VOKEZA-287857 format. One record per atom (N, C-alpha, C): x, y, z; atom name. Coordinates in Angstrom, 2 decimals, always signed. Atoms other than C-alpha are relative to their C-alpha. Example, Ala and Ser with C-alpha at 12.3 -4.5 7.8 and 13.67 -1.06 7.14 Angstrom:
<r xx="+0.89" yy="-1.19" zz="+0.00" name="N"/>
<r xx="+12.30" yy="-4.50" zz="+7.80" name="CA"/>
<r xx="+0.90" yy="+1.20" zz="+0.00" name="C"/>
<r xx="-0.82" yy="-1.19" zz="-0.06" name="N"/>
<r xx="+13.67" yy="-1.06" zz="+7.14" name="CA"/>
<r xx="-0.77" yy="+1.09" zz="+0.73" name="C"/>
//
This chain:
<r xx="+0.50" yy="+0.51" zz="-1.27" name="N"/>
<r xx="-30.74" yy="+50.44" zz="+21.46" name="CA"/>
<r xx="-1.00" yy="-1.13" zz="-0.20" name="C"/>
<r xx="+1.01" yy="+1.03" zz="+0.24" name="N"/>
<r xx="-33.67" yy="+48.48" zz="+20.06" name="CA"/>
<r xx="+0.65" yy="-1.28" zz="-0.51" name="C"/>
<r xx="-0.69" yy="+1.19" zz="+0.51" name="N"/>
<r xx="-31.29" yy="+46.16" zz="+18.23" name="CA"/>
<r xx="+0.71" yy="-0.71" zz="+1.15" name="C"/>
<r xx="-0.72" yy="+0.60" zz="-1.14" name="N"/>
<r xx="-29.29" yy="+45.62" zz="+21.44" name="CA"/>
<r xx="-0.94" yy="-0.86" zz="+0.83" name="C"/>
<r xx="+0.91" yy="+0.79" zz="-0.83" name="N"/>
<r xx="-32.33" yy="+44.46" zz="+23.39" name="CA"/>
<r xx="-0.48" yy="-1.23" zz="-0.75" name="C"/>
<r xx="+0.37" yy="+1.18" zz="+0.79" name="N"/>
<r xx="-33.32" yy="+42.15" zz="+20.54" name="CA"/>
<r xx="+1.11" yy="-1.04" zz="+0.03" name="C"/>
<r xx="-1.14" yy="+0.93" zz="-0.08" name="N"/>
<r xx="-29.82" yy="+40.63" zz="+20.58" name="CA"/>
<r xx="+0.05" yy="-0.66" zz="+1.38" name="C"/>
<r xx="-0.02" yy="+0.53" zz="-1.36" name="N"/>
<r xx="-29.94" yy="+40.23" zz="+24.36" name="CA"/>
<r xx="-1.15" yy="-0.99" zz="+0.19" name="C"/>
<r xx="+1.15" yy="+0.90" zz="-0.11" name="N"/>
<r xx="-33.42" yy="+38.70" zz="+24.19" name="CA"/>
<r xx="+0.26" yy="-1.30" zz="-0.77" name="C"/>
<r xx="-0.32" yy="+1.19" zz="+0.78" name="N"/>
<r xx="-32.22" yy="+36.33" zz="+21.48" name="CA"/>
<r xx="+0.96" yy="-0.92" zz="+0.74" name="C"/>
<r xx="-0.96" yy="+0.80" zz="-0.78" name="N"/>
<r xx="-29.25" yy="+35.19" zz="+23.55" name="CA"/>
<r xx="-0.70" yy="-0.66" zz="+1.19" name="C"/>
<r xx="+0.69" yy="+0.53" zz="-1.18" name="N"/>
<r xx="-31.47" yy="+34.75" zz="+26.61" name="CA"/>
<r xx="-0.97" yy="-1.13" zz="-0.39" name="C"/>
<r xx="+0.95" yy="+1.03" zz="+0.41" name="N"/>
<r xx="-34.13" yy="+32.77" zz="+24.73" name="CA"/>
<r xx="+0.71" yy="-1.26" zz="-0.49" name="C"/>
<r xx="-0.76" yy="+1.17" zz="+0.47" name="N"/>
<r xx="-31.62" yy="+30.50" zz="+22.99" name="CA"/>
<r xx="+0.60" yy="-0.74" zz="+1.18" name="C"/>
<r xx="-0.57" yy="+0.62" zz="-1.20" name="N"/>
<r xx="-29.87" yy="+29.90" zz="+26.31" name="CA"/>
<r xx="-1.07" yy="-0.73" zz="+0.78" name="C"/>
<r xx="+1.11" yy="+0.62" zz="-0.74" name="N"/>
<r xx="-33.20" yy="+29.16" zz="+27.99" name="CA"/>
<r xx="-0.40" yy="-1.33" zz="-0.65" name="C"/>
<r xx="+0.40" yy="+1.23" zz="+0.68" name="N"/>
<r xx="-34.18" yy="+26.60" zz="+25.35" name="CA"/>
<r xx="+1.07" yy="-1.08" zz="+0.12" name="C"/>
<r xx="-1.08" yy="+0.98" zz="-0.14" name="N"/>
<r xx="-30.75" yy="+24.94" zz="+25.46" name="CA"/>
<r xx="+0.06" yy="-0.57" zz="+1.41" name="C"/>
<r xx="-0.06" yy="+0.45" zz="-1.39" name="N"/>
<r xx="-30.78" yy="+24.79" zz="+29.25" name="CA"/>
<r xx="-1.15" yy="-0.96" zz="+0.29" name="C"/>
<r xx="+1.14" yy="+0.89" zz="-0.21" name="N"/>
<r xx="-34.27" yy="+23.27" zz="+29.27" name="CA"/>
<r xx="+0.23" yy="-1.36" zz="-0.67" name="C"/>
<r xx="-0.24" yy="+1.24" zz="+0.72" name="N"/>
<r xx="-33.12" yy="+20.68" zz="+26.74" name="CA"/>
<r xx="+1.05" yy="-0.88" zz="+0.67" name="C"/>
<r xx="-1.10" yy="+0.80" zz="-0.55" name="N"/>
<r xx="-29.95" yy="+19.60" zz="+28.59" name="CA"/>
<r xx="+0.01" yy="-0.10" zz="+1.52" name="C"/>
<r xx="-0.03" yy="-0.05" zz="-1.47" name="N"/>
<r xx="-30.83" yy="+20.26" zz="+32.22" name="CA"/>
<r xx="-0.14" yy="-1.38" zz="+0.65" name="C"/>
<r xx="+0.23" yy="+1.33" zz="-0.59" name="N"/>
<r xx="-32.01" yy="+16.69" zz="+32.91" name="CA"/>
<r xx="+1.25" yy="-0.88" zz="-0.08" name="C"/>
<r xx="-1.16" yy="+0.88" zz="+0.18" name="N"/>
<r xx="-28.90" yy="+14.97" zz="+31.49" name="CA"/>
<r xx="+1.26" yy="+0.57" zz="+0.66" name="C"/>
<r xx="-1.23" yy="-0.60" zz="-0.52" name="N"/>
<r xx="-26.17" yy="+17.45" zz="+32.50" name="CA"/>
<r xx="-0.31" yy="+1.33" zz="+0.69" name="C"/>
<r xx="+0.36" yy="-1.24" zz="-0.69" name="N"/>
<r xx="-27.31" yy="+19.97" zz="+35.12" name="CA"/>
<r xx="+1.19" yy="+0.93" zz="+0.23" name="C"/>
<r xx="-1.18" yy="-0.86" zz="-0.20" name="N"/>
<r xx="-23.76" yy="+21.21" zz="+35.74" name="CA"/>
<r xx="+0.32" yy="+0.80" zz="-1.26" name="C"/>
<r xx="-0.26" yy="-0.70" zz="+1.26" name="N"/>
<r xx="-23.27" yy="+22.05" zz="+32.08" name="CA"/>
<r xx="-1.09" yy="+1.04" zz="-0.26" name="C"/>
<r xx="+1.11" yy="-0.95" zz="+0.18" name="N"/>
<r xx="-26.70" yy="+23.71" zz="+32.00" name="CA"/>
<r xx="+0.25" yy="+1.26" zz="+0.83" name="C"/>
<r xx="-0.29" yy="-1.16" zz="-0.84" name="N"/>
<r xx="-25.70" yy="+25.95" zz="+34.90" name="CA"/>
<r xx="+1.14" yy="+0.83" zz="-0.58" name="C"/>
<r xx="-1.11" yy="-0.72" zz="+0.60" name="N"/>
<r xx="-22.40" yy="+26.83" zz="+33.23" name="CA"/>
<r xx="-0.44" yy="+0.78" zz="-1.24" name="C"/>
<r xx="+0.54" yy="-0.69" zz="+1.16" name="N"/>
<r xx="-24.30" yy="+27.73" zz="+30.08" name="CA"/>
<r xx="-0.72" yy="+1.28" zz="+0.42" name="C"/>
<r xx="+0.68" yy="-1.18" zz="-0.53" name="N"/>
<r xx="-26.50" yy="+30.10" zz="+32.09" name="CA"/>
<r xx="+1.01" yy="+1.03" zz="+0.49" name="C"/>
<r xx="-1.04" yy="-0.89" zz="-0.53" name="N"/>
<r xx="-23.44" yy="+31.56" zz="+33.80" name="CA"/>
<r xx="+0.72" yy="+0.74" zz="-1.12" name="C"/>
<r xx="-0.72" yy="-0.64" zz="+1.11" name="N"/>
<r xx="-21.58" yy="+32.21" zz="+30.55" name="CA"/>
<r xx="-0.90" yy="+0.92" zz="-0.82" name="C"/>
<r xx="+0.92" yy="-0.87" zz="+0.73" name="N"/>
<r xx="-24.64" yy="+33.62" zz="+28.80" name="CA"/>
<r xx="-0.25" yy="+1.28" zz="+0.79" name="C"/>
<r xx="+0.20" yy="-1.18" zz="-0.84" name="N"/>
<r xx="-25.27" yy="+35.95" zz="+31.74" name="CA"/>
<r xx="+1.21" yy="+0.92" zz="-0.02" name="C"/>
<r xx="-1.22" yy="-0.79" zz="+0.05" name="N"/>
<r xx="-21.66" yy="+37.07" zz="+31.76" name="CA"/>
<r xx="+0.15" yy="+0.66" zz="-1.38" name="C"/>
<r xx="-0.05" yy="-0.57" zz="+1.34" name="N"/>
<r xx="-21.82" yy="+37.58" zz="+28.00" name="CA"/>
<r xx="-0.92" yy="+1.19" zz="-0.16" name="C"/>
<r xx="+0.95" yy="-1.11" zz="+0.05" name="N"/>
<r xx="-24.90" yy="+39.76" zz="+28.31" name="CA"/>
<r xx="+0.55" yy="+1.18" zz="+0.79" name="C"/>
<r xx="-0.58" yy="-1.05" zz="-0.83" name="N"/>
<r xx="-23.21" yy="+41.71" zz="+31.10" name="CA"/>
<r xx="+1.12" yy="+0.72" zz="-0.75" name="C"/>
<r xx="-1.11" yy="-0.59" zz="+0.74" name="N"/>
<r xx="-20.09" yy="+42.26" zz="+28.98" name="CA"/>
<r xx="-0.49" yy="+0.76" zz="-1.23" name="C"/>
<r xx="+0.59" yy="-0.67" zz="+1.14" name="N"/>
<r xx="-22.25" yy="+43.21" zz="+26.00" name="CA"/>
<r xx="-0.48" yy="+1.40" zz="+0.37" name="C"/>
<r xx="+0.55" yy="-1.28" zz="-0.47" name="N"/>
<r xx="-23.67" yy="+46.06" zz="+28.10" name="CA"/>
<r xx="+1.05" yy="+0.96" zz="+0.55" name="C"/>
<r xx="-1.04" yy="-0.84" zz="-0.59" name="N"/>
<r xx="-20.36" yy="+47.42" zz="+29.39" name="CA"/>
<r xx="+0.16" yy="+1.31" zz="-0.78" name="C"/>
<r xx="-0.14" yy="-1.21" zz="+0.81" name="N"/>
<r xx="-20.09" yy="+49.87" zz="+26.49" name="CA"/>
<r xx="-1.14" yy="+0.98" zz="+0.26" name="C"/>
<r xx="+1.16" yy="-0.87" zz="-0.28" name="N"/>
<r xx="-23.59" yy="+51.20" zz="+27.15" name="CA"/>
<r xx="+0.13" yy="+0.64" zz="+1.39" name="C"/>
<r xx="-0.18" yy="-0.53" zz="-1.36" name="N"/>
<r xx="-22.83" yy="+51.58" zz="+30.86" name="CA"/>
<r xx="+1.05" yy="+1.11" zz="-0.01" name="C"/>
<r xx="-1.05" yy="-1.02" zz="+0.10" name="N"/>
<r xx="-19.66" yy="+53.50" zz="+30.00" name="CA"/>
<r xx="-0.55" yy="+1.30" zz="-0.58" name="C"/>
<r xx="+0.61" yy="-1.19" zz="+0.60" name="N"/>
<r xx="-21.65" yy="+55.88" zz="+27.79" name="CA"/>
<r xx="-0.89" yy="+0.74" zz="+1.00" name="C"/>
<r xx="+0.87" yy="-0.62" zz="-1.01" name="N"/>
<r xx="-24.17" yy="+56.50" zz="+30.58" name="CA"/>
<r xx="+0.83" yy="+0.71" zz="+1.05" name="C"/>
<r xx="-0.87" yy="-0.61" zz="-1.01" name="N"/>
<r xx="-21.39" yy="+57.19" zz="+33.08" name="CA"/>
<r xx="+0.59" yy="+1.31" zz="-0.53" name="C"/>
<r xx="-0.55" yy="-1.22" zz="+0.59" name="N"/>
<r xx="-19.79" yy="+59.71" zz="+30.72" name="CA"/>
<r xx="-1.05" yy="+1.11" zz="-0.09" name="C"/>
<r xx="+1.07" yy="-1.01" zz="+0.07" name="N"/>
<r xx="-23.15" yy="+61.46" zz="+30.20" name="CA"/>
<r xx="-0.31" yy="+0.58" zz="+1.37" name="C"/>
<r xx="+0.28" yy="-0.46" zz="-1.36" name="N"/>
<r xx="-23.79" yy="+61.65" zz="+33.94" name="CA"/>
<r xx="+1.11" yy="+0.94" zz="+0.48" name="C"/>
<r xx="-1.12" yy="-0.86" zz="-0.41" name="N"/>
<r xx="-20.31" yy="+63.08" zz="+34.57" name="CA"/>
<r xx="-0.04" yy="+1.33" zz="-0.75" name="C"/>
<r xx="+0.09" yy="-1.24" zz="+0.77" name="N"/>
<r xx="-20.82" yy="+65.62" zz="+31.78" name="CA"/>
<r xx="-1.12" yy="+0.89" zz="+0.54" name="C"/>
<r xx="+1.11" yy="-0.77" zz="-0.57" name="N"/>
<r xx="-24.20" yy="+66.69" zz="+33.20" name="CA"/>
<r xx="+0.38" yy="+0.58" zz="+1.36" name="C"/>
<r xx="-0.43" yy="-0.49" zz="-1.31" name="N"/>
<r xx="-22.67" yy="+66.99" zz="+36.66" name="CA"/>
<r xx="+0.95" yy="+1.17" zz="-0.15" name="C"/>
<r xx="-0.91" yy="-1.12" zz="+0.26" name="N"/>
<r xx="-19.94" yy="+69.22" zz="+35.26" name="CA"/>
<r xx="-0.75" yy="+1.25" zz="-0.42" name="C"/>
<r xx="+0.80" yy="-1.14" zz="+0.45" name="N"/>
<r xx="-22.49" yy="+71.44" zz="+33.52" name="CA"/>
<r xx="-0.77" yy="+0.61" zz="+1.19" name="C"/>
<r xx="+0.78" yy="-0.47" zz="-1.14" name="N"/>
<r xx="-24.56" yy="+71.64" zz="+36.72" name="CA"/>
<r xx="+0.88" yy="+0.44" zz="+1.17" name="C"/>
<r xx="-0.95" yy="-0.39" zz="-1.03" name="N"/>
<r xx="-21.42" yy="+72.34" zz="+38.76" name="CA"/>
<r xx="-0.23" yy="-0.77" zz="+1.31" name="C"/>
<r xx="+0.20" yy="+0.88" zz="-1.15" name="N"/>
<r xx="-22.10" yy="+69.38" zz="+41.07" name="CA"/>
<r xx="+1.36" yy="-0.56" zz="+0.40" name="C"/>
<r xx="-1.25" yy="+0.54" zz="-0.52" name="N"/>
<r xx="-19.27" yy="+68.17" zz="+43.28" name="CA"/>
<r xx="+0.21" yy="-1.42" zz="-0.55" name="C"/>
<r xx="-0.27" yy="+1.30" zz="+0.61" name="N"/>
<r xx="-17.62" yy="+65.21" zz="+41.53" name="CA"/>
<r xx="+0.03" yy="-1.13" zz="+1.03" name="C"/>
<r xx="+0.01" yy="+1.02" zz="-1.05" name="N"/>
<r xx="-17.30" yy="+63.38" zz="+44.86" name="CA"/>
<r xx="-1.38" yy="-0.63" zz="+0.10" name="C"/>
<r xx="+1.37" yy="+0.53" zz="-0.10" name="N"/>
<r xx="-21.09" yy="+63.04" zz="+44.98" name="CA"/>
<r xx="-0.35" yy="-0.85" zz="-1.20" name="C"/>
<r xx="+0.32" yy="+0.75" zz="+1.22" name="N"/>
<r xx="-21.37" yy="+61.89" zz="+41.38" name="CA"/>
<r xx="+0.73" yy="-1.35" zz="+0.02" name="C"/>
<r xx="-0.76" yy="+1.25" zz="-0.05" name="N"/>
<r xx="-18.61" yy="+59.30" zz="+41.79" name="CA"/>
<r xx="-0.57" yy="-0.95" zz="+1.04" name="C"/>
<r xx="+0.57" yy="+0.83" zz="-1.05" name="N"/>
<r xx="-20.17" yy="+58.06" zz="+45.01" name="CA"/>
<r xx="-1.30" yy="-0.64" zz="-0.47" name="C"/>
<r xx="+1.26" yy="+0.54" zz="+0.50" name="N"/>
<r xx="-23.57" yy="+57.65" zz="+43.39" name="CA"/>
<r xx="+0.25" yy="-1.06" zz="-1.07" name="C"/>
<r xx="-0.33" yy="+1.01" zz="+1.01" name="N"/>
<r xx="-22.02" yy="+55.81" zz="+40.43" name="CA"/>
<r xx="+0.54" yy="-1.28" zz="+0.63" name="C"/>
<r xx="-0.48" yy="+1.19" zz="-0.72" name="N"/>
<r xx="-20.21" yy="+53.47" zz="+42.84" name="CA"/>
<r xx="-1.16" yy="-0.76" zz="+0.61" name="C"/>
<r xx="+1.16" yy="+0.64" zz="-0.61" name="N"/>
<r xx="-23.48" yy="+52.81" zz="+44.64" name="CA"/>
<r xx="-0.80" yy="-0.77" zz="-1.05" name="C"/>
<r xx="+0.73" yy="+0.67" zz="+1.08" name="N"/>
<r xx="-25.22" yy="+51.99" zz="+41.37" name="CA"/>
<r xx="+0.75" yy="-1.25" zz="-0.46" name="C"/>
<r xx="-0.82" yy="+1.14" zz="+0.41" name="N"/>
<r xx="-22.33" yy="+49.71" zz="+40.37" name="CA"/>
<r xx="-0.09" yy="-1.15" zz="+1.00" name="C"/>
<r xx="+0.11" yy="+1.03" zz="-1.03" name="N"/>
<r xx="-22.43" yy="+47.85" zz="+43.68" name="CA"/>
<r xx="-1.37" yy="-0.67" zz="-0.07" name="C"/>
<r xx="+1.35" yy="+0.56" zz="+0.06" name="N"/>
<r xx="-26.20" yy="+47.41" zz="+43.39" name="CA"/>
<r xx="-0.15" yy="-0.96" zz="-1.18" name="C"/>
<r xx="+0.11" yy="+0.87" zz="+1.18" name="N"/>
<r xx="-25.97" yy="+45.98" zz="+39.85" name="CA"/>
<r xx="+0.83" yy="-1.27" zz="+0.15" name="C"/>
<r xx="-0.86" yy="+1.18" zz="-0.16" name="N"/>
<r xx="-23.06" yy="+43.66" zz="+40.64" name="CA"/>
<r xx="-0.57" yy="-0.95" zz="+1.04" name="C"/>
<r xx="+0.59" yy="+0.85" zz="-1.04" name="N"/>
<r xx="-24.70" yy="+42.41" zz="+43.83" name="CA"/>
<r xx="-1.24" yy="-0.71" zz="-0.53" name="C"/>
<r xx="+1.21" yy="+0.61" zz="+0.57" name="N"/>
<r xx="-27.99" yy="+41.80" zz="+41.99" name="CA"/>
<r xx="+0.36" yy="-1.11" zz="-0.99" name="C"/>
<r xx="-0.43" yy="+0.99" zz="+0.99" name="N"/>
<r xx="-26.25" yy="+39.96" zz="+39.13" name="CA"/>
<r xx="+0.54" yy="-1.25" zz="+0.71" name="C"/>
<r xx="-0.59" yy="+1.12" zz="-0.73" name="N"/>
<r xx="-24.26" yy="+37.80" zz="+41.55" name="CA"/>
<r xx="-1.05" yy="-0.78" zz="+0.76" name="C"/>
<r xx="+1.06" yy="+0.66" zz="-0.75" name="N"/>
<r xx="-27.30" yy="+37.06" zz="+43.70" name="CA"/>
<r xx="-0.89" yy="-0.83" zz="-0.93" name="C"/>
<r xx="+0.82" yy="+0.76" zz="+0.95" name="N"/>
<r xx="-29.31" yy="+35.99" zz="+40.63" name="CA"/>
<r xx="+0.72" yy="-1.26" zz="-0.48" name="C"/>
<r xx="-0.77" yy="+1.18" zz="+0.40" name="N"/>
<r xx="-26.52" yy="+33.65" zz="+39.52" name="CA"/>
<r xx="-0.02" yy="-1.03" zz="+1.14" name="C"/>
<r xx="+0.03" yy="+0.91" zz="-1.15" name="N"/>
<r xx="-26.41" yy="+32.18" zz="+43.04" name="CA"/>
<r xx="-1.37" yy="-0.67" zz="+0.12" name="C"/>
<r xx="+1.35" yy="+0.58" zz="-0.04" name="N"/>
<r xx="-30.20" yy="+31.69" zz="+42.97" name="CA"/>
<r xx="-0.18" yy="-1.03" zz="-1.11" name="C"/>
<r xx="+0.08" yy="+0.95" zz="+1.11" name="N"/>
<r xx="-29.92" yy="+30.01" zz="+39.56" name="CA"/>
<r xx="+0.69" yy="-1.31" zz="+0.35" name="C"/>
<r xx="-0.74" yy="+1.20" zz="-0.41" name="N"/>
<r xx="-27.43" yy="+27.59" zz="+41.13" name="CA"/>
<r xx="-0.69" yy="-0.70" zz="+1.17" name="C"/>
<r xx="+0.71" yy="+0.60" zz="-1.12" name="N"/>
<r xx="-29.94" yy="+26.83" zz="+43.89" name="CA"/>
<r xx="+0.58" yy="+0.38" zz="+1.35" name="C"/>
<r xx="-0.64" yy="-0.43" zz="-1.25" name="N"/>
<r xx="-27.94" yy="+28.71" zz="+46.52" name="CA"/>
<r xx="-0.64" yy="+1.30" zz="+0.49" name="C"/>
<r xx="+0.74" yy="-1.17" zz="-0.49" name="N"/>
<r xx="-30.56" yy="+31.07" zz="+47.90" name="CA"/>
<r xx="+0.65" yy="+0.65" zz="+1.20" name="C"/>
<r xx="-0.63" yy="-0.57" zz="-1.19" name="N"/>
<r xx="-28.68" yy="+31.49" zz="+51.16" name="CA"/>
<r xx="+1.23" yy="+0.83" zz="-0.39" name="C"/>
<r xx="-1.15" yy="-0.77" zz="+0.47" name="N"/>
<r xx="-25.56" yy="+32.64" zz="+49.31" name="CA"/>
<r xx="-0.49" yy="+1.30" zz="-0.65" name="C"/>
<r xx="+0.56" yy="-1.19" zz="+0.64" name="N"/>
<r xx="-27.68" yy="+35.04" zz="+47.25" name="CA"/>
<r xx="-0.39" yy="+1.04" zz="+1.05" name="C"/>
<r xx="+0.41" yy="-0.92" zz="-1.07" name="N"/>
<r xx="-29.09" yy="+36.54" zz="+50.44" name="CA"/>
<r xx="+1.21" yy="+0.67" zz="+0.63" name="C"/>
<r xx="-1.22" yy="-0.58" zz="-0.59" name="N"/>
<r xx="-25.59" yy="+37.06" zz="+51.82" name="CA"/>
<r xx="+0.63" yy="+1.04" zz="-0.93" name="C"/>
<r xx="-0.53" yy="-0.96" zz="+0.97" name="N"/>
<r xx="-24.45" yy="+38.78" zz="+48.63" name="CA"/>
<r xx="-0.84" yy="+1.27" zz="+0.02" name="C"/>
<r xx="+0.89" yy="-1.16" zz="-0.05" name="N"/>
<r xx="-27.50" yy="+41.05" zz="+48.74" name="CA"/>
<r xx="+0.25" yy="+0.82" zz="+1.27" name="C"/>
<r xx="-0.29" yy="-0.70" zz="-1.25" name="N"/>
<r xx="-26.80" yy="+41.90" zz="+52.40" name="CA"/>
<r xx="+1.33" yy="+0.74" zz="-0.09" name="C"/>
<r xx="-1.31" yy="-0.65" zz="+0.15" name="N"/>
<r xx="-23.14" yy="+42.61" zz="+51.62" name="CA"/>
<r xx="-0.10" yy="+1.23" zz="-0.88" name="C"/>
<r xx="+0.19" yy="-1.16" zz="+0.88" name="N"/>
<r xx="-24.19" yy="+44.91" zz="+48.78" name="CA"/>
<r xx="-0.65" yy="+1.15" zz="+0.73" name="C"/>
<r xx="+0.69" yy="-1.06" zz="-0.76" name="N"/>
<r xx="-26.55" yy="+46.83" zz="+51.06" name="CA"/>
<r xx="+0.92" yy="+0.65" zz="+1.02" name="C"/>
<r xx="-0.92" yy="-0.55" zz="-1.00" name="N"/>
<r xx="-23.90" yy="+47.23" zz="+53.76" name="CA"/>
<r xx="+1.06" yy="+0.87" zz="-0.69" name="C"/>
<r xx="-1.00" yy="-0.79" zz="+0.72" name="N"/>
<r xx="-21.30" yy="+48.42" zz="+51.22" name="CA"/>
<r xx="-0.60" yy="+1.31" zz="-0.51" name="C"/>
<r xx="+0.67" yy="-1.22" zz="+0.45" name="N"/>
<r xx="-23.81" yy="+50.89" zz="+49.77" name="CA"/>
<r xx="-0.16" yy="+0.97" zz="+1.16" name="C"/>
<r xx="+0.15" yy="-0.86" zz="-1.18" name="N"/>
<r xx="-24.53" yy="+52.23" zz="+53.25" name="CA"/>
<r xx="+1.33" yy="+0.63" zz="+0.39" name="C"/>
<r xx="-1.32" yy="-0.52" zz="-0.38" name="N"/>
<r xx="-20.82" yy="+52.58" zz="+54.00" name="CA"/>
<r xx="+0.48" yy="+1.08" zz="-0.97" name="C"/>
<r xx="-0.44" yy="-0.98" zz="+0.99" name="N"/>
<r xx="-20.15" yy="+54.43" zz="+50.76" name="CA"/>
<r xx="-0.86" yy="+1.26" zz="+0.05" name="C"/>
<r xx="+0.92" yy="-1.13" zz="-0.02" name="N"/>
<r xx="-23.19" yy="+56.69" zz="+51.23" name="CA"/>
<r xx="+0.19" yy="+0.92" zz="+1.21" name="C"/>
<r xx="-0.17" yy="-0.81" zz="-1.20" name="N"/>
<r xx="-22.05" yy="+58.02" zz="+54.63" name="CA"/>
<r xx="+0.47" yy="+1.43" zz="-0.29" name="C"/>
<r xx="-0.42" yy="-1.38" zz="+0.27" name="N"/>
<r xx="-20.17" yy="+61.04" zz="+53.20" name="CA"/>
<r xx="-1.13" yy="+0.86" zz="-0.59" name="C"/>
<r xx="+1.12" yy="-0.76" zz="+0.56" name="N"/>
<r xx="-23.24" yy="+62.08" zz="+51.19" name="CA"/>
<r xx="-1.02" yy="+0.31" zz="+1.09" name="C"/>
<r xx="+0.96" yy="-0.25" zz="-1.09" name="N"/>
<r xx="-25.51" yy="+61.66" zz="+54.22" name="CA"/>
<r xx="+0.54" yy="+1.05" zz="+0.95" name="C"/>
<r xx="-0.62" yy="-0.99" zz="-0.88" name="N"/>
<r xx="-23.05" yy="+63.67" zz="+56.33" name="CA"/>
<r xx="-0.13" yy="+1.39" zz="-0.60" name="C"/>
<r xx="+0.10" yy="-1.30" zz="+0.67" name="N"/>
<r xx="-22.98" yy="+66.49" zz="+53.77" name="CA"/>
<r xx="-1.45" yy="+0.49" zz="+0.00" name="C"/>
<r xx="+1.41" yy="-0.37" zz="-0.02" name="N"/>
<r xx="-26.79" yy="+66.45" zz="+53.61" name="CA"/>
<r xx="-0.42" yy="+0.52" zz="+1.37" name="C"/>
<r xx="+0.33" yy="-0.44" zz="-1.36" name="N"/>
<r xx="-27.13" yy="+66.72" zz="+57.39" name="CA"/>
<r xx="+0.65" yy="+1.35" zz="+0.29" name="C"/>
<r xx="-0.68" yy="-1.27" zz="-0.21" name="N"/>
<r xx="-24.54" yy="+69.53" zz="+57.49" name="CA"/>
<r xx="-0.71" yy="+1.13" zz="-0.75" name="C"/>
<r xx="+0.72" yy="-1.01" zz="+0.77" name="N"/>
<r xx="-26.43" yy="+71.40" zz="+54.77" name="CA"/>
<r xx="-1.30" yy="+0.39" zz="+0.68" name="C"/>
<r xx="+1.26" yy="-0.27" zz="-0.70" name="N"/>
<r xx="-29.72" yy="+71.06" zz="+56.64" name="CA"/>
<r xx="+0.25" yy="+0.81" zz="+1.26" name="C"/>
<r xx="-0.31" yy="-0.73" zz="-1.24" name="N"/>
<r xx="-28.12" yy="+72.24" zz="+59.90" name="CA"/>
<r xx="+0.38" yy="+1.44" zz="-0.34" name="C"/>
<r xx="-0.40" yy="-1.36" zz="+0.39" name="N"/>
<r xx="-26.60" yy="+75.27" zz="+58.11" name="CA"/>
<r xx="-1.17" yy="+0.83" zz="-0.47" name="C"/>
<r xx="+1.18" yy="-0.74" zz="+0.50" name="N"/>
<r xx="-29.94" yy="+76.21" zz="+56.56" name="CA"/>
<r xx="-0.93" yy="+0.40" zz="+1.13" name="C"/>
<r xx="+0.92" yy="-0.27" zz="-1.10" name="N"/>
<r xx="-31.83" yy="+76.06" zz="+59.84" name="CA"/>
<r xx="+0.40" yy="+1.30" zz="+0.73" name="C"/>
<r xx="-0.31" yy="-1.24" zz="-0.71" name="N"/>
<r xx="-32.12" yy="+79.41" zz="+61.64" name="CA"/>
<r xx="+0.49" yy="-0.28" zz="+1.41" name="C"/>
<r xx="-0.56" yy="+0.13" zz="-1.35" name="N"/>
<r xx="-30.13" yy="+79.82" zz="+64.84" name="CA"/>
<r xx="-0.81" yy="+0.87" zz="+0.95" name="C"/>
<r xx="+0.80" yy="-0.77" zz="-0.97" name="N"/>
<r xx="-32.15" yy="+80.91" zz="+67.90" name="CA"/>
<r xx="+0.89" yy="+0.65" zz="+1.02" name="C"/>
//
């Protein structure tokens, strides 16, 4: 893990220095460099994300948690990370308004996916409450 963050930091610092050096002459190429470095870092982490997902699913199985809830939460986390990554790339390109729209879309999708969990939570609370 420590080596991974050092590799990621190295890629980010090298990219930063290169972008600062070429941004004045070729801003389009500088942006593409940032985009590819960001995508590379993201792809570098896919294996780690997969390991975390497997651990969460294993823990949910041990705890006898409904897999629907675990899958829903993992989807929510995935949407949040993808929306954040995309919004940051849009901000890097100087498109703050696009970034805001991506963030809003992510929040709406998270809300839509979370409805079954919220429904189950409300049903559980209603069932626990004493009937008069």
